[in-house]
FIBAMAR-178829 format. One record per atom (N, C-alpha, C, O): residue in three letters; x, y, z; atom name; residue number from 0. Coordinates in pm, 1 decimal. Example, Ala and Ser with C-alpha at 12.3 -4.5 7.8 and 13.67 -1.06 7.14 Angstrom:
// FIBAMAR-178829
+-----+----------+----------+----------+------+-----+
! res !       px !       py !       pz ! atom !   n !
+-----+----------+----------+----------+------+-----+
! ala !   1319.0 !   -569.0 !    780.0 !    N !   0 !
! ala !   1230.0 !   -450.0 !    780.0 !   CA !   0 !
! ala !   1320.0 !   -330.0 !    780.0 !    C !   0 !
! ala !   1423.6 !   -331.9 !    846.5 !    O !   0 !
! ser !   1285.0 !   -225.0 !    708.0 !    N !   1 !
! ser !   1367.0 !   -106.0 !    714.0 !   CA !   1 !
! ser !   1290.0 !      3.0 !    787.0 !    C !   1 !
! ser !   1340.9 !    113.8 !    803.9 !    O !   1 !
+-----+----------+----------+----------+------+-----+
//
This chain:
// FIBAMAR-178829
+-----+----------+----------+----------+------+-----+
! res !       px !       py !       pz ! atom !   n !
+-----+----------+----------+----------+------+-----+
! unk !     76.7 !    -98.7 !     22.3 !    N !   0 !
! unk !      0.7 !     11.4 !     10.1 !   CA !   0 !
! unk !     90.9 !    115.1 !     -6.0 !    C !   0 !
! unk !    192.6 !    116.6 !     63.4 !    O !   0 !
! unk !     66.8 !    210.5 !    -94.9 !    N !   1 !
! unk !    144.8 !    346.8 !   -104.3 !   CA !   1 !
! unk !    116.7 !    442.7 !     14.2 !    C !   1 !
! unk !     34.4 !    415.1 !    101.5 !    O !   1 !
! unk !    181.0 !    543.6 !     12.8 !    N !   2 !
! unk !    162.1 !    622.3 !    121.8 !   CA !   2 !
! unk !     55.4 !    711.7 !    100.3 !    C !   2 !
! unk !     -8.4 !    761.4 !    193.0 !    O !   2 !
! unk !     29.9 !    738.0 !    -41.7 !    N !   3 !
! unk !    -74.4 !    857.5 !    -79.2 !   CA !   3 !
! unk !   -205.2 !    750.8 !    -78.9 !    C !   3 !
! unk !   -312.2 !    797.8 !    -40.3 !    O !   3 !
! unk !   -201.7 !    628.2 !   -114.8 !    N !   4 !
! unk !   -358.1 !    556.0 !    -72.2 !   CA !   4 !
! unk !   -363.5 !    537.7 !     50.1 !    C !   4 !
! unk !   -479.2 !    537.5 !     92.3 !    O !   4 !
! unk !   -274.6 !    519.8 !    136.1 !    N !   5 !
! unk !   -274.7 !    522.9 !    298.7 !   CA !   5 !
! unk !   -354.1 !    633.4 !    344.0 !    C !   5 !
! unk !   -450.2 !    621.5 !    420.0 !    O !   5 !
! unk !   -305.0 !    759.2 !    287.9 !    N !   6 !
! unk !   -350.6 !    901.7 !    348.2 !   CA !   6 !
! unk !   -493.3 !    921.0 !    289.4 !    C !   6 !
! unk !   -571.9 !    988.9 !    355.4 !    O !   6 !
! unk !   -528.9 !    873.8 !    185.6 !    N !   7 !
! unk !   -671.0 !    868.7 !    125.0 !   CA !   7 !
! unk !   -763.7 !    834.2 !    205.9 !    C !   7 !
! unk !   -854.2 !    905.1 !    250.0 !    O !   7 !
! unk !   -731.1 !    667.2 !    237.1 !    N !   8 !
! unk !   -814.1 !    585.6 !    319.3 !   CA !   8 !
! unk !   -846.6 !    657.7 !    458.6 !    C !   8 !
! unk !   -960.5 !    660.8 !    505.1 !    O !   8 !
! unk !   -744.9 !    710.0 !    515.0 !    N !   9 !
! unk !   -744.8 !    760.8 !    656.1 !   CA !   9 !
! unk !   -821.6 !    868.8 !    642.5 !    C !   9 !
! unk !   -912.7 !    878.7 !    724.8 !    O !   9 !
! unk !   -807.5 !    981.5 !    534.6 !    N !  10 !
! unk !   -887.8 !   1083.6 !    533.0 !   CA !  10 !
! unk !  -1048.2 !   1046.0 !    545.4 !    C !  10 !
! unk !  -1123.0 !   1092.8 !    631.2 !    O !  10 !
! unk !  -1088.0 !    946.5 !    436.4 !    N !  11 !
! unk !  -1191.1 !    905.3 !    416.1 !   CA !  11 !
! unk !  -1270.0 !    867.7 !    563.3 !    C !  11 !
! unk !  -1372.0 !    920.6 !    607.3 !    O !  11 !
! unk !  -1191.4 !    762.5 !    622.0 !    N !  12 !
! unk !  -1242.1 !    708.7 !    754.9 !   CA !  12 !
! unk !  -1273.4 !    843.3 !    854.9 !    C !  12 !
! unk !  -1374.5 !    860.7 !    922.8 !    O !  12 !
! unk !  -1172.4 !    919.9 !    844.4 !    N !  13 !
! unk !  -1185.1 !   1042.6 !    937.5 !   CA !  13 !
! unk !  -1325.9 !   1130.3 !    902.5 !    C !  13 !
! unk !  -1405.8 !   1165.3 !    989.3 !    O !  13 !
! unk !  -1338.2 !   1154.9 !    778.7 !    N !  14 !
! unk !  -1462.5 !   1197.5 !    752.7 !   CA !  14 !
! unk !  -1589.2 !   1133.9 !    780.6 !    C !  14 !
! unk !  -1691.8 !   1187.8 !    822.1 !    O !  14 !
! unk !  -1567.0 !    999.6 !    749.6 !    N !  15 !
! unk !  -1704.3 !    926.7 !    788.7 !   CA !  15 !
! unk !  -1733.0 !    923.6 !    958.3 !    C !  15 !
! unk !  -1847.0 !    928.4 !   1004.5 !    O !  15 !
! unk !  -1612.8 !    915.0 !   1039.7 !    N !  16 !
! unk !  -1633.1 !    943.6 !   1181.1 !   CA !  16 !
! unk !  -1689.1 !   1098.8 !   1218.0 !    C !  16 !
! unk !  -1761.4 !   1131.0 !   1312.4 !    O !  16 !
! unk !  -1640.6 !   1170.8 !   1128.8 !    N !  17 !
! unk !  -1707.8 !   1334.4 !   1165.1 !   CA !  17 !
! unk !  -1843.9 !   1316.4 !   1136.8 !    C !  17 !
! unk !  -1929.3 !   1339.2 !   1222.6 !    O !  17 !
! unk !  -1873.7 !   1274.7 !   1015.7 !    N !  18 !
! unk !  -2015.2 !   1250.5 !    981.0 !   CA !  18 !
! unk !  -2098.4 !   1179.2 !   1117.8 !    C !  18 !
! unk !  -2190.5 !   1235.2 !   1177.3 !    O !  18 !
! unk !  -2051.8 !   1064.8 !   1146.0 !    N !  19 !
! unk !  -2115.6 !    991.4 !   1263.8 !   CA !  19 !
! unk !  -2132.7 !   1056.8 !   1376.6 !    C !  19 !
! unk !  -2239.7 !   1036.9 !   1434.2 !    O !  19 !
! unk !  -2048.7 !   1137.6 !   1429.7 !    N !  20 !
! unk !  -2024.9 !   1199.4 !   1537.7 !   CA !  20 !
! unk !  -2130.7 !   1352.1 !   1545.7 !    C !  20 !
! unk !  -2174.2 !   1410.6 !   1644.9 !    O !  20 !
! unk !  -2147.0 !   1382.1 !   1401.4 !    N !  21 !
! unk !  -2249.2 !   1481.8 !   1393.3 !   CA !  21 !
! unk !  -2395.0 !   1447.4 !   1384.4 !    C !  21 !
! unk !  -2491.2 !   1518.5 !   1413.4 !    O !  21 !
! unk !  -2392.7 !   1330.0 !   1340.6 !    N !  22 !
! unk !  -2545.7 !   1302.2 !   1358.4 !   CA !  22 !
! unk !  -2591.1 !   1230.1 !   1492.3 !    C !  22 !
! unk !  -2709.6 !   1207.9 !   1516.8 !    O !  22 !
! unk !  -2484.0 !   1194.3 !   1579.0 !    N !  23 !
! unk !  -2508.7 !   1165.4 !   1728.9 !   CA !  23 !
! unk !  -2545.5 !   1321.5 !   1797.4 !    C !  23 !
! unk !  -2639.7 !   1345.7 !   1872.9 !    O !  23 !
! unk !  -2463.4 !   1398.0 !   1757.5 !    N !  24 !
! unk !  -2497.9 !   1549.9 !   1820.1 !   CA !  24 !
! unk !  -2625.7 !   1579.5 !   1785.4 !    C !  24 !
! unk !  -2698.0 !   1623.4 !   1874.9 !    O !  24 !
! unk !  -2669.0 !   1566.2 !   1680.2 !    N !  25 !
! unk !  -2818.6 !   1589.1 !   1650.9 !   CA !  25 !
! unk !  -2919.7 !   1522.9 !   1715.2 !    C !  25 !
! unk !  -3022.9 !   1577.5 !   1754.3 !    O !  25 !
! unk !  -2886.7 !   1377.6 !   1730.3 !    N !  26 !
! unk !  -2987.4 !   1310.2 !   1805.6 !   CA !  26 !
! unk !  -2992.7 !   1317.4 !   1954.1 !    C !  26 !
! unk !  -3089.1 !   1284.7 !   2023.2 !    O !  26 !
! unk !  -2864.3 !   1369.4 !   2000.9 !    N !  27 !
! unk !  -2852.4 !   1398.8 !   2169.5 !   CA !  27 !
! unk !  -2933.3 !   1522.0 !   2172.1 !    C !  27 !
! unk !  -3023.6 !   1529.2 !   2255.5 !    O !  27 !
! unk !  -2910.9 !   1624.7 !   2086.7 !    N !  28 !
! unk !  -3006.8 !   1762.6 !   2108.6 !   CA !  28 !
! unk !  -3160.3 !   1705.3 !   2090.0 !    C !  28 !
! unk !  -3236.1 !   1722.6 !   2185.4 !    O !  28 !
! unk !  -3203.9 !   1647.1 !   1988.4 !    N !  29 !
! unk !  -3326.7 !   1588.4 !   1990.9 !   CA !  29 !
! unk !  -3378.7 !   1525.7 !   2077.9 !    C !  29 !
! unk !  -3501.7 !   1524.5 !   2073.0 !    O !  29 !
! unk !  -3324.7 !   1463.1 !   2170.5 !    N !  30 !
! unk !  -3341.7 !   1422.5 !   2315.2 !   CA !  30 !
! unk !  -3360.6 !   1489.6 !   2384.2 !    C !  30 !
! unk !  -3460.3 !   1484.6 !   2456.2 !    O !  30 !
! unk !  -3250.7 !   1601.1 !   2390.9 !    N !  31 !
! unk !  -3279.7 !   1695.1 !   2519.5 !   CA !  31 !
! unk !  -3370.9 !   1789.3 !   2483.8 !    C !  31 !
! unk !  -3376.3 !   1876.2 !   2570.8 !    O !  31 !
! unk !  -3446.4 !   1809.9 !   2391.1 !    N !  32 !
! unk !  -3570.7 !   1905.1 !   2371.7 !   CA !  32 !
! unk !  -3665.9 !   1804.1 !   2401.3 !    C !  32 !
! unk !  -3746.6 !   1850.7 !   2481.7 !    O !  32 !
! unk !  -3691.0 !   1692.5 !   2373.7 !    N !  33 !
! unk !  -3791.4 !   1592.1 !   2413.1 !   CA !  33 !
! unk !  -3813.6 !   1593.0 !   2544.5 !    C !  33 !
! unk !  -3924.0 !   1598.3 !   2598.6 !    O !  33 !
! unk !  -3688.2 !   1586.9 !   2606.8 !    N !  34 !
! unk !  -3696.7 !   1539.6 !   2769.3 !   CA !  34 !
! unk !  -3735.5 !   1706.2 !   2808.8 !    C !  34 !
! unk !  -3845.0 !   1715.1 !   2864.3 !    O !  34 !
! unk !  -3677.0 !   1812.4 !   2792.7 !    N !  35 !
! unk !  -3722.9 !   1922.6 !   2846.5 !   CA !  35 !
! unk !  -3852.1 !   1970.6 !   2845.2 !    C !  35 !
! unk !  -3903.6 !   2038.0 !   2934.4 !    O !  35 !
! unk !  -3918.9 !   1923.7 !   2710.8 !    N !  36 !
! unk !  -4049.2 !   1938.6 !   2703.1 !   CA !  36 !
! unk !  -4166.8 !   1873.0 !   2796.1 !    C !  36 !
! unk !  -4280.9 !   1918.3 !   2804.5 !    O !  36 !
! unk !  -4121.6 !   1768.5 !   2857.7 !    N !  37 !
! unk !  -4211.2 !   1715.8 !   2943.1 !   CA !  37 !
! unk !  -4268.6 !   1797.9 !   3064.0 !    C !  37 !
! unk !  -4221.6 !   1907.9 !   3092.9 !    O !  37 !
! unk !  -4363.4 !   1745.2 !   3127.7 !    N !  38 !
! unk !  -4395.6 !   1823.9 !   3265.9 !   CA !  38 !
! unk !  -4335.4 !   1722.3 !   3377.5 !    C !  38 !
! unk !  -4358.2 !   1601.4 !   3375.6 !    O !  38 !
! unk !  -4258.4 !   1785.2 !   3471.4 !    N !  39 !
! unk !  -4188.0 !   1713.9 !   3568.4 !   CA !  39 !
! unk !  -4318.5 !   1684.1 !   3640.5 !    C !  39 !
! unk !  -4424.1 !   1745.6 !   3625.5 !    O !  39 !
! unk !  -4292.3 !   1564.0 !   3734.0 !    N !  40 !
! unk !  -4379.9 !   1493.3 !   3831.5 !   CA !  40 !
! unk !  -4508.1 !   1434.7 !   3770.9 !    C !  40 !
! unk !  -4591.9 !   1390.8 !   3849.6 !    O !  40 !
! unk !  -4530.8 !   1429.6 !   3645.5 !    N !  41 !
! unk !  -4623.7 !   1385.7 !   3560.1 !   CA !  41 !
! unk !  -4583.5 !   1255.1 !   3505.8 !    C !  41 !
! unk !  -4466.6 !   1239.6 !   3470.7 !    O !  41 !
! unk !  -4673.0 !   1155.3 !   3495.1 !    N !  42 !
! unk !  -4636.8 !   1046.0 !   3409.8 !   CA !  42 !
! unk !  -4631.3 !   1082.6 !   3251.7 !    C !  42 !
! unk !  -4699.1 !   1170.7 !   3198.8 !    O !  42 !
! unk !  -4544.5 !   1004.6 !   3191.2 !    N !  43 !
! unk !  -4532.1 !   1059.7 !   3035.2 !   CA !  43 !
! unk !  -4652.9 !   1026.3 !   2965.5 !    C !  43 !
! unk !  -4693.8 !   1107.4 !   2882.4 !    O !  43 !
! unk !  -4723.8 !    908.5 !   2987.6 !    N !  44 !
! unk !  -4880.7 !    899.7 !   2909.9 !   CA !  44 !
! unk !  -5002.0 !    864.7 !   3026.4 !    C !  44 !
! unk !  -4976.3 !    822.9 !   3139.3 !    O !  44 !
! unk !  -5122.0 !    887.9 !   2980.4 !    N !  45 !
! unk !  -5217.2 !    863.0 !   3070.1 !   CA !  45 !
! unk !  -5260.2 !    708.7 !   3099.6 !    C !  45 !
! unk !  -5263.1 !    614.3 !   3020.7 !    O !  45 !
! unk !  -5287.5 !    712.1 !   3215.6 !    N !  46 !
! unk !  -5318.9 !    561.7 !   3244.8 !   CA !  46 !
! unk !  -5438.1 !    517.5 !   3171.6 !    C !  46 !
! unk !  -5530.1 !    596.4 !   3150.2 !    O !  46 !
! unk !  -5442.1 !    368.3 !   3123.1 !    N !  47 !
! unk !  -5541.7 !    321.6 !   3046.4 !   CA !  47 !
! unk !  -5625.0 !    241.4 !   3152.4 !    C !  47 !
! unk !  -5572.2 !    202.4 !   3256.5 !    O !  47 !
! unk !  -5755.2 !    218.1 !   3123.1 !    N !  48 !
! unk !  -5845.5 !    124.9 !   3189.0 !   CA !  48 !
! unk !  -5803.6 !    -14.5 !   3185.0 !    C !  48 !
! unk !  -5755.3 !    -58.3 !   3080.5 !    O !  48 !
! unk !  -5818.1 !    -95.9 !   3297.0 !    N !  49 !
! unk !  -5793.1 !   -232.6 !   3273.2 !   CA !  49 !
! unk !  -5875.7 !   -299.9 !   3166.2 !    C !  49 !
! unk !  -5997.5 !   -287.1 !   3178.9 !    O !  49 !
! unk !  -5837.7 !   -359.4 !   3077.6 !    N !  50 !
! unk !  -5940.6 !   -397.8 !   2987.5 !   CA !  50 !
! unk !  -6003.4 !   -557.7 !   3022.1 !    C !  50 !
! unk !  -6046.2 !   -639.3 !   2940.4 !    O !  50 !
! unk !  -5994.1 !   -569.4 !   3151.2 !    N !  51 !
! unk !  -6070.4 !   -688.0 !   3208.1 !   CA !  51 !
! unk !  -6234.0 !   -690.2 !   3181.6 !    C !  51 !
! unk !  -6308.8 !   -599.7 !   3218.7 !    O !  51 !
! unk !  -6273.1 !   -799.4 !   3116.8 !    N !  52 !
! unk !  -6396.1 !   -840.2 !   3089.9 !   CA !  52 !
! unk !  -6429.6 !   -749.2 !   2990.2 !    C !  52 !
! unk !  -6546.4 !   -710.5 !   2995.1 !    O !  52 !
! unk !  -6360.1 !   -703.8 !   2900.7 !    N !  53 !
! unk !  -6407.6 !   -596.4 !   2799.8 !   CA !  53 !
! unk !  -6386.3 !   -699.5 !   2672.9 !    C !  53 !
! unk !  -6446.3 !   -656.1 !   2574.6 !    O !  53 !
! unk !  -6338.7 !   -786.0 !   2654.9 !    N !  54 !
! unk !  -6278.2 !   -907.6 !   2555.6 !   CA !  54 !
! unk !  -6253.7 !   -812.4 !   2385.6 !    C !  54 !
! unk !  -6317.9 !   -821.5 !   2281.0 !    O !  54 !
! unk !  -6157.9 !   -743.6 !   2414.8 !    N !  55 !
! unk !  -6082.1 !   -665.5 !   2315.5 !   CA !  55 !
! unk !  -5991.2 !   -751.0 !   2254.5 !    C !  55 !
! unk !  -5972.5 !   -731.9 !   2134.4 !    O !  55 !
! unk !  -5934.3 !   -835.0 !   2305.4 !    N !  56 !
! unk !  -5842.8 !   -934.0 !   2245.2 !   CA !  56 !
! unk !  -5903.7 !  -1045.7 !   2157.9 !    C !  56 !
! unk !  -5960.3 !  -1137.7 !   2216.9 !    O !  56 !
! unk !  -5897.9 !  -1046.7 !   2025.2 !    N !  57 !
! unk !  -5946.1 !  -1150.3 !   1955.8 !   CA !  57 !
! unk !  -5860.2 !  -1258.5 !   1927.3 !    C !  57 !
! unk !  -5907.2 !  -1371.9 !   1917.9 !    O !  57 !
! unk !  -5728.4 !  -1234.8 !   1911.1 !    N !  58 !
! unk !  -5647.5 !  -1346.6 !   1881.6 !   CA !  58 !
! unk !  -5517.1 !  -1308.3 !   1953.6 !    C !  58 !
! unk !  -5482.3 !  -1191.5 !   1971.2 !    O !  58 !
! unk !  -5436.6 !  -1434.3 !   2000.3 !    N !  59 !
! unk !  -5303.5 !  -1395.0 !   2048.2 !   CA !  59 !
! unk !  -5223.2 !  -1467.8 !   1942.5 !    C !  59 !
! unk !  -5267.6 !  -1569.9 !   1889.8 !    O !  59 !
! unk !  -5105.3 !  -1416.1 !   1910.9 !    N !  60 !
! unk !  -4979.2 !  -1496.5 !   1864.0 !   CA !  60 !
! unk !  -4854.5 !  -1521.6 !   1963.2 !    C !  60 !
! unk !  -4792.0 !  -1429.2 !   2015.4 !    O !  60 !
! unk !  -4830.0 !  -1639.8 !   1979.9 !    N !  61 !
! unk !  -4743.5 !  -1672.0 !   2056.6 !   CA !  61 !
! unk !  -4595.3 !  -1659.8 !   2010.6 !    C !  61 !
! unk !  -4577.3 !  -1619.3 !   1895.7 !    O !  61 !
! unk !  -4512.4 !  -1683.0 !   2069.4 !    N !  62 !
! unk !  -4360.7 !  -1663.9 !   2014.8 !   CA !  62 !
! unk !  -4321.7 !  -1746.3 !   1908.8 !    C !  62 !
! unk !  -4251.1 !  -1709.5 !   1815.0 !    O !  62 !
! unk !  -4375.4 !  -1874.6 !   1927.1 !    N !  63 !
! unk !  -4342.7 !  -1970.5 !   1815.2 !   CA !  63 !
! unk !  -4428.6 !  -1937.4 !   1688.1 !    C !  63 !
! unk !  -4423.9 !  -2012.3 !   1590.5 !    O !  63 !
! unk !  -4501.5 !  -1833.1 !   1689.5 !    N !  64 !
! unk !  -4583.1 !  -1799.7 !   1566.0 !   CA !  64 !
! unk !  -4727.0 !  -1885.4 !   1574.2 !    C !  64 !
! unk !  -4813.4 !  -1873.6 !   1487.2 !    O !  64 !
! unk !  -4741.3 !  -1975.1 !   1693.2 !    N !  65 !
! unk !  -4892.6 !  -2011.9 !   1707.4 !   CA !  65 !
! unk !  -4975.2 !  -1923.7 !   1736.3 !    C !  65 !
! unk !  -4934.8 !  -1849.6 !   1825.8 !    O !  65 !
! unk !  -5113.9 !  -1891.7 !   1682.3 !    N !  66 !
! unk !  -5189.2 !  -1828.3 !   1688.9 !   CA !  66 !
! unk !  -5307.8 !  -1864.7 !   1790.0 !    C !  66 !
! unk !  -5353.1 !  -1971.4 !   1748.5 !    O !  66 !
! unk !  -5367.4 !  -1831.3 !   1885.5 !    N !  67 !
! unk !  -5447.7 !  -1864.9 !   1979.0 !   CA !  67 !
! unk !  -5588.4 !  -1786.9 !   1972.6 !    C !  67 !
! unk !  -5590.5 !  -1669.4 !   2009.3 !    O !  67 !
! unk !  -5687.1 !  -1839.2 !   1934.2 !    N !  68 !
! unk !  -5835.6 !  -1766.9 !   1910.9 !   CA !  68 !
! unk !  -5886.8 !  -1790.5 !   2038.0 !    C !  68 !
! unk !  -5914.1 !  -1903.9 !   2077.6 !    O !  68 !
! unk !  -5904.3 !  -1667.4 !   2118.3 !    N !  69 !
! unk !  -5980.7 !  -1656.8 !   2231.4 !   CA !  69 !
! unk !  -6135.6 !  -1677.6 !   2217.8 !    C !  69 !
! unk !  -6205.9 !  -1723.8 !   2307.6 !    O !  69 !
! unk !  -6176.1 !  -1641.5 !   2105.8 !    N !  70 !
! unk !  -6314.0 !  -1628.4 !   2119.6 !   CA !  70 !
! unk !  -6378.6 !  -1793.6 !   2096.5 !    C !  70 !
! unk !  -6485.1 !  -1828.8 !   2147.2 !    O !  70 !
! unk !  -6296.0 !  -1879.9 !   2014.7 !    N !  71 !
! unk !  -6332.5 !  -1993.9 !   1990.3 !   CA !  71 !
! unk !  -6314.7 !  -2088.2 !   2124.3 !    C !  71 !
! unk !  -6383.8 !  -2189.3 !   2136.9 !    O !  71 !
! unk !  -6229.7 !  -2054.1 !   2211.6 !    N !  72 !
! unk !  -6183.7 !  -2129.5 !   2326.5 !   CA !  72 !
! unk !  -6289.6 !  -2082.9 !   2435.6 !    C !  72 !
! unk !  -6324.6 !  -2155.2 !   2528.9 !    O !  72 !
! unk !  -6334.3 !  -1960.6 !   2414.6 !    N !  73 !
! unk !  -6440.1 !  -1935.1 !   2512.9 !   CA !  73 !
! unk !  -6583.5 !  -2006.2 !   2484.9 !    C !  73 !
! unk !  -6671.0 !  -2036.1 !   2566.3 !    O !  73 !
! unk !  -6580.1 !  -2022.3 !   2354.7 !    N !  74 !
! unk !  -6710.3 !  -2065.5 !   2288.7 !   CA !  74 !
! unk !  -6724.3 !  -2228.5 !   2344.6 !    C !  74 !
! unk !  -6834.9 !  -2278.2 !   2365.4 !    O !  74 !
! unk !  -6605.8 !  -2297.7 !   2363.8 !    N !  75 !
! unk !  -6587.9 !  -2415.9 !   2372.6 !   CA !  75 !
! unk !  -6582.6 !  -2458.7 !   2516.1 !    C !  75 !
! unk !  -6610.2 !  -2573.6 !   2550.6 !    O !  75 !
! unk !  -6545.6 !  -2360.9 !   2601.7 !    N !  76 !
! unk !  -6574.5 !  -2353.1 !   2752.7 !   CA !  76 !
! unk !  -6742.5 !  -2363.0 !   2778.2 !    C !  76 !
! unk !  -6803.9 !  -2450.8 !   2838.7 !    O !  76 !
! unk !  -6788.6 !  -2255.2 !   2718.1 !    N !  77 !
! unk !  -6937.1 !  -2230.1 !   2750.3 !   CA !  77 !
! unk !  -7004.1 !  -2343.9 !   2711.1 !    C !  77 !
! unk !  -7102.2 !  -2371.3 !   2780.2 !    O !  77 !
! unk !  -6973.6 !  -2432.3 !   2601.7 !    N !  78 !
! unk !  -7047.2 !  -2541.3 !   2569.2 !   CA !  78 !
! unk !  -6997.6 !  -2665.2 !   2649.4 !    C !  78 !
! unk !  -7086.7 !  -2749.4 !   2660.8 !    O !  78 !
! unk !  -6894.5 !  -2694.9 !   2700.7 !    N !  79 !
! unk !  -6852.4 !  -2750.1 !   2805.8 !   CA !  79 !
! unk !  -6931.2 !  -2748.5 !   2956.4 !    C !  79 !
! unk !  -6964.4 !  -2838.0 !   3034.1 !    O !  79 !
! unk !  -6943.2 !  -2608.2 !   2957.5 !    N !  80 !
! unk !  -7024.7 !  -2602.5 !   3097.0 !   CA !  80 !
! unk !  -7158.2 !  -2621.3 !   3090.9 !    C !  80 !
! unk !  -7216.6 !  -2676.8 !   3184.0 !    O !  80 !
! unk !  -7228.6 !  -2574.0 !   2971.6 !    N !  81 !
! unk !  -7363.9 !  -2609.8 !   2952.0 !   CA !  81 !
! unk !  -7378.6 !  -2782.5 !   2970.1 !    C !  81 !
! unk !  -7469.8 !  -2836.2 !   3033.0 !    O !  81 !
! unk !  -7296.0 !  -2836.1 !   2917.9 !    N !  82 !
! unk !  -7317.6 !  -2996.8 !   2906.3 !   CA !  82 !
! unk !  -7293.8 !  -3053.8 !   3044.5 !    C !  82 !
! unk !  -7350.7 !  -3156.5 !   3081.5 !    O !  82 !
! unk !  -7217.3 !  -2992.8 !   3112.9 !    N !  83 !
! unk !  -7194.8 !  -3034.0 !   3280.5 !   CA !  83 !
! unk !  -7290.4 !  -2998.8 !   3361.9 !    C !  83 !
! unk !  -7309.8 !  -3064.1 !   3464.5 !    O !  83 !
! unk !  -7365.6 !  -2890.6 !   3330.4 !    N !  84 !
! unk !  -7500.7 !  -2843.5 !   3376.7 !   CA !  84 !
! unk !  -7597.5 !  -2928.2 !   3355.3 !    C !  84 !
! unk !  -7667.7 !  -2971.7 !   3446.7 !    O !  84 !
! unk !  -7611.8 !  -2961.3 !   3229.0 !    N !  85 !
! unk !  -7742.8 !  -3070.7 !   3193.4 !   CA !  85 !
! unk !  -7710.6 !  -3189.6 !   3248.5 !    C !  85 !
! unk !  -7800.5 !  -3262.7 !   3290.0 !    O !  85 !
! unk !  -7554.5 !  -3232.5 !   3258.3 !    N !  86 !
! unk !  -7542.0 !  -3374.2 !   3323.0 !   CA !  86 !
! unk !  -7581.8 !  -3361.7 !   3490.5 !    C !  86 !
! unk !  -7650.0 !  -3447.6 !   3546.3 !    O !  86 !
! unk !  -7538.3 !  -3264.4 !   3546.8 !    N !  87 !
! unk !  -7561.5 !  -3272.2 !   3696.6 !   CA !  87 !
! unk !  -7697.0 !  -3234.0 !   3719.6 !    C !  87 !
! unk !  -7746.2 !  -3270.0 !   3826.6 !    O !  87 !
! unk !  -7783.8 !  -3152.4 !   3621.1 !    N !  88 !
! unk !  -7931.6 !  -3139.0 !   3664.2 !   CA !  88 !
! unk !  -7990.7 !  -3281.4 !   3635.9 !    C !  88 !
! unk !  -8073.9 !  -3318.1 !   3718.8 !    O !  88 !
! unk !  -7966.9 !  -3354.5 !   3549.6 !    N !  89 !
! unk !  -8028.8 !  -3476.6 !   3505.3 !   CA !  89 !
! unk !  -8006.5 !  -3573.8 !   3629.6 !    C !  89 !
! unk !  -8048.1 !  -3689.6 !   3625.7 !    O !  89 !
+-----+----------+----------+----------+------+-----+
//
């Protein structure tokens, strides 16, 4: 590798590092603006009502990719409970 080629590569790497540092400075400035705009002593978002008994979830996807359909499972449980109730009543 010649000295000229080494100098060119070094200069290119230095310019890339300068650009990266400048991008980081911009991002830190943006984060500082967001943080300073928040109200102190207040949570960052409004609390949500507990979705218990509201049946908003229609399906669940597990980590393995398997989908669980809650509506179908609930219907099966209801049918099983009806069958058990009929058996115990008879």
